[in-house]
N, C-alpha and C positions, 0 to 999 in steps of 0.2 A: 794525125798530123806528125807525131813523132817527137824526137828530142833534138835540141840544138846544143852545140858545143859552146859553153860559156867559160871555158878555162882561162882565156885571155882577159876576161872581164873581172877576174878575182885575183887578189894578191897571192893566195895559196888555198889549198883545199879546205883548210879550217874555216874559211869564210863562206863555204857553200851554204845555201839556204835550205830550209826544211823541204824535203821532197827531191832535192838534187841527187843525181846518181853519180857516184865517184868510182871510176874504173882505174885500176893501177896494176903494175907488175912489181914483183920483188926486185930490189936492187941486187946486183951480182954478189955483193958481200953477204947480204941477208939470205939470199937464195942458197949460196954455197953452205952457209951455216945450217940452214934447215935440211938440205939434202944430207949433210953429214950426220945430223942428229937422227934422221929417219933411216939412215943407211940405205938410201935409194938414189944412187948417183945418176940414174937416167931419168928421174922424174922431171916432167916438163914444167916450166914456169908459166902457169896459166894466169897468175895474178888473182885479183879479188875484186869484188863489187861491194860498195857500201851505199846505202841510201841514208842521207842525212835526215834525222828527225829533229824535233825542236830541242830536245835535251841531249841527244847522243847520236849514235849511229845504229842502223840496222844492217847487219853485215853477214856475209857467209863465212867470215873469220873474225873472231873477237879475241884480241890478245888479252893477256892477264891484266893489263892496266885498264881494260874496259873501253879503250879508245885506240885508234890507229897510232902507231909510232911512225910519223911521216918520213923519218930518215931512212927507214927500211924499204921505201918504195920508190919507183921510178916510172916514167911515162904516165904521170897522173893526168887524167882527163876528167872534166866535170861536165855533165849533161843536164839540161833543164827541160822539163816537159813543155812542149809548145801547145798552147791552148787557143781556142777561138774566143776572142774577146766580145764578139757580137751579142751573145745572149746577155751578158752583163750590161752592155750598153743599152740594149732594148729594155731591160728591167729598170735601169736608172732613168731612162727617158719616160717610161710609163709612170714611175713614181713621181717624176717631176710634173707630168701632166696632172696627176691626181692632186699634187700640192697646189698647183695653179688653180685647179677647179675648186678645191675646198676653200682656198683663201680669197676667192673673188666673189 
């Protein structure tokens, strides 16, 4: 089924739920600083991907603070996995039938 964009449903990326995928690019200021530090003026700004976990972030880039510094990023988008709710609905209906059968 894929992912759906939930960026507009959240105040900012810190409110992402566990399992949400956060995609972002470096801000011009942060990217200029990183290129200067690496002495690579033509390095492209590919950005980064984080996956929100319950306690922190799983990331392809972990800053020294252990969490993203959101002021360094731009074009932040948050995506949530779309899932099929029908198996859960079927299980709940089956359990409800068992409950009715056992209690009557």
